[in-house]
C-alpha positions in Angstrom: -47.2 -74.0 52.2 -46.8 -71.3 49.7 -45.4 -71.5 46.2 -41.6 -71.8 46.8 -40.9 -71.4 43.1 -41.5 -67.7 43.6 -38.5 -67.7 46.1 -36.1 -68.7 43.4 -33.1 -66.3 43.6 -34.0 -65.3 47.1 -30.5 -63.9 48.0 -30.4 -62.0 44.7 -33.9 -60.5 45.5 -32.7 -59.5 49.0 -29.8 -57.6 47.5 -31.9 -55.9 44.8 -35.1 -55.0 46.6 -35.4 -51.3 47.0 -38.6 -50.4 49.0 -37.4 -51.5 52.4 -37.9 -49.6 55.7 -34.8 -49.1 57.8 -35.9 -52.0 60.1 -36.3 -54.3 57.1 -33.0 -53.3 55.7 -31.4 -54.0 59.0 -32.9 -57.6 58.9 -31.5 -58.1 55.4 -28.0 -57.0 56.5 -28.2 -59.2 59.6 -29.2 -62.2 57.4 -26.2 -61.7 55.1 -23.8 -61.4 58.0 -25.2 -64.6 59.7 -26.7 -66.5 56.8 -26.1 -70.0 58.1 -27.4 -69.2 61.6 -30.6 -67.6 60.3 -31.6 -70.7 58.3 -32.0 -72.4 61.7 -33.7 -69.4 63.5 -37.4 -69.1 64.2 -39.2 -65.9 63.4 -39.3 -64.8 67.1 -35.5 -65.3 67.5 -34.8 -63.4 64.3 -36.9 -60.5 65.5 -35.1 -60.5 68.8 -31.6 -60.7 67.2 -32.4 -57.8 64.9 -34.2 -55.7 67.6 -37.3 -55.7 65.4 -40.5 -57.7 65.5 -42.1 -60.7 64.0 -44.5 -58.3 62.1 -41.4 -56.7 60.5 -40.0 -60.0 59.5 -43.3 -61.1 58.0 -43.5 -57.8 56.1 -40.0 -58.4 54.7 -41.0 -61.9 53.5 -44.1 -60.5 51.7 -41.9 -57.8 49.9 -39.7 -60.6 48.7 -42.7 -62.4 47.3 -42.8 -65.2 49.9 -46.0 -66.1 51.7 -44.6 -67.2 55.1 -41.4 -67.2 57.2 -41.4 -71.0 56.9 -41.1 -70.7 53.1 -38.5 -68.1 53.6 -36.3 -70.4 55.7 -36.7 -73.3 53.2 -35.7 -71.0 50.3 -32.7 -69.7 52.3 -31.5 -73.1 53.2 -31.7 -74.3 49.6 -29.5 -71.4 48.4 -26.9 -71.4 51.2 -24.5 -73.9 49.6 -24.5 -72.0 46.3 -24.1 -68.7 48.1 -21.1 -69.9 50.2 -19.5 -71.4 47.1 -19.9 -68.1 45.2 -18.6 -66.1 48.1 -15.5 -68.3 48.2 -14.9 -68.1 44.5 -15.3 -64.3 44.5 -13.0 -63.9 47.5 -10.3 -66.1 45.9 -10.0 -63.7 43.0 -8.2 -61.2 45.1 -4.5 -62.0 45.5 -2.6 -61.3 48.7 -1.0 -57.8 48.6 2.1 -56.7 50.5 0.0 -54.1 52.3 -2.8 -56.4 53.4 -3.8 -56.5 57.0 -3.8 -59.7 59.0 -7.6 -59.8 58.6 -7.2 -59.5 54.8 -4.7 -62.2 54.7 -6.8 -64.6 56.8 -9.7 -64.2 54.5 -7.7 -64.3 51.2 -5.6 -67.3 52.0 -8.6 -69.2 53.4 -10.7 -68.4 50.3 -7.9 -69.5 48.0 -7.5 -72.8 49.9 -11.2 -73.4 49.9 -11.5 -72.6 46.2 -8.8 -75.1 45.5 -10.8 -77.8 47.3 -14.0 -76.8 45.5 -12.3 -76.8 42.1 -10.6 -80.2 42.7 -13.9 -81.8 43.6 -15.1 -81.5 40.0 -11.9 -82.6 38.3 -12.0 -86.3 39.1 -14.8 -88.7 37.9 -16.3 -90.8 40.7 -15.7 -93.9 38.6 -12.0 -93.2 38.5 -11.9 -92.6 42.3 -13.9 -95.8 42.9 -11.4 -97.8 40.8 -8.5 -96.5 42.8 -10.2 -97.2 46.1 -10.7 -100.8 45.0 -6.9 -101.0 44.2 -6.2 -99.5 47.7 -8.3 -102.2 49.3 -6.6 -105.1 47.5 -3.0 -103.8 47.6 -0.4 -105.7 49.6 1.2 -102.4 50.4 0.7 -98.7 49.5 3.7 -96.4 49.0 3.7 -92.7 48.6 6.3 -90.6 46.9 6.6 -86.8 47.1 9.3 -84.1 47.3 9.2 -81.0 49.4 5.6 -79.9 50.3 4.4 -83.0 48.4 6.3 -85.2 50.9 4.2 -83.6 53.7 1.1 -85.1 51.9 2.9 -88.4 51.4 3.7 -88.7 55.1 0.1 -87.8 56.1 -1.2 -90.6 53.8 1.4 -93.1 55.1 0.2 -92.4 58.7 -3.4 -93.1 57.5 -2.2 -96.4 56.1 -0.6 -97.2 59.5 -3.9 -96.4 61.3 -5.7 -98.9 58.9 -3.0 -101.6 59.3 -1.8 -101.3 55.7 2.0 -101.7 55.1 3.3 -98.5 53.6 6.1 -96.1 53.2 6.7 -92.4 52.5 10.4 -91.9 51.8 11.8 -88.4 52.3 14.9 -88.4 50.1 15.8 -89.4 46.6 18.1 -92.3 47.5 15.5 -93.9 49.7 12.8 -93.4 47.1 14.9 -95.0 44.3 15.8 -98.0 46.5 12.2 -98.4 47.5 11.0 -98.2 43.9 13.6 -100.7 42.7 12.6 -103.3 45.4 8.8 -102.8 44.7 6.8 -105.5 42.9 3.4 -106.4 41.7 0.8 -106.2 44.5 2.1 -102.8 45.5 0.1 -99.6 44.8 2.2 -96.4 44.5 1.0 -92.8 44.7 3.3 -90.3 43.1 2.6 -86.7 44.2 3.8 -83.7 42.2 1.7 -80.6 41.5 3.7 -79.7 38.4 4.0 -83.4 37.4 7.6 -82.6 36.3 9.6 -83.2 39.5 12.7 -85.1 38.2 13.1 -87.4 41.3 9.4 -88.4 41.1 9.6 -89.0 37.3 12.7 -91.3 37.9 10.7 -93.2 40.5 7.7 -93.5 38.2 9.8 -94.9 35.4 11.4 -97.5 37.8 8.0 -98.6 39.1 6.7 -99.0 35.5 9.6 -101.4 34.8 8.7 -103.4 37.9 5.0 -103.6 36.9 3.8 -101.7 39.9 0.4 -100.0 39.6 0.8 -96.3 40.0 -1.4 -93.3 40.6 -0.3 -89.8 39.8 -1.6 -86.8 41.8 -0.8 -83.7 39.7 -2.4 -80.5 38.5 -4.6 -80.7 35.4 -2.0 -80.1 32.8 0.0 -82.0 30.2 2.9 -83.5 32.2 5.3 -86.4 32.2 4.2 -87.9 35.4 0.5 -88.3 34.5 1.5 -89.9 31.2 3.8 -92.4 33.0 1.3 -93.6 35.7 -1.4 -96.2 35.4 -4.1 -93.9 36.9 -4.4 -90.2 37.1 -5.9 -87.9 39.8 -5.9 -84.2 39.5 -5.9 -81.3 42.0 -6.3 -77.6 41.5 -4.8 -74.6 43.2 -5.5 -70.9 43.4 -1.9 -69.8 44.1 0.5 -68.2 41.7 3.7 -70.0 40.7 5.8 -67.8 43.1 3.9 -69.5 45.9 5.3 -70.2 49.4 5.6 -73.9 49.8 2.7 -74.8 47.5 0.0 -73.7 50.0 -3.3 -74.3 48.3 -2.0 -77.1 46.1 -0.9 -78.9 49.3 -4.4 -78.3 50.9 -6.3 -79.6 47.8 -4.0 -82.7 47.6 -4.4 -83.4 51.3 -8.2 -83.1 50.8 -8.0 -85.7 47.9 -6.1 -88.1 50.2 -8.8 -87.6 52.8 -11.5 -88.4 50.3 -9.7 -91.6 49.2 -9.2 -92.9 52.7 -12.7 -92.0 53.9 -14.2 -93.9 51.0 -11.8 -96.8 51.6 -13.0 -97.1 55.2 -16.6 -97.2 54.0 -15.8 -100.3 51.8 -15.5 -102.4 55.0 -16.5 -100.0 57.8 -16.6 -102.5 60.7 -13.2 -104.0 59.8 -11.4 -100.7 59.5 -13.0 -99.1 62.6 -11.8 -102.1 64.6 -8.3 -101.6 63.3 -8.4 -97.9 64.0 -9.6 -98.5 67.5 -6.6 -100.8 68.1 -4.1 -98.4 66.5 -5.4 -95.3 68.3 -2.7 -93.8 70.5 -3.9 -91.9 73.6 -2.9 -88.3 73.7 -1.5 -88.6 77.2 1.8 -90.2 78.2 2.2 -92.6 81.1 4.6 -91.6 83.8 8.0 -93.0 82.8 8.6 -94.0 86.4 5.6 -96.4 86.5 
């Protein structure tokens, strides 16, 4: 195998290299348009897909300073994750414009949502998440509080609890949330979801839970806010949207992703137990004939 250290910055080299023939340039363009697929292609298939030849592919590899196509594929695979991340981050910098086409909107909204998830993944120390997962596993019940778009996240989390056989709630209105918080006690774990961390109803619930010695986890943006100061533990999410957002789009996506992370990790703490419960609580997609 050749010296793969020379392939460092392969994608950058492919963009910068000048002395390419039209066929070689076509291969480069094809690779950037199908970057994930190419990492799994053999040299013959790549030649066929680009209507060139294996000789042309080999010649391109040599011009990029790589000894063989095998080394080329290894270098490409090692850079794909970083390339995709960079592409998403660059795409998310362009806000949606009133004159954007549907194609533009698909790409911009998707990039902004993906960026929110990427950014969120680096905000929370694994040790903090591990501690919260332990609390989830030992809690007598887990309650979720959220208003508006955050209630959508709360309901999603509550359904996950149901699938795992964990008593839970996700109240949808202020009165129900206040009553539930007043009747909560030690042994309950409560998640309070508010991107701003300043939602009055959620702050009121947090204060009541604190009085009742209920362990609480805030899910907010990374900012100085009342909710995170009130709760026992803090989790943070990030969003790419502006404050005149429609229904907290990317903040909702990044918060849903955090919930998915927590429950997936919880399942892995006792995989056989939780898989058995999920098998039992699984509801078939079809309905039986009501006349049977």
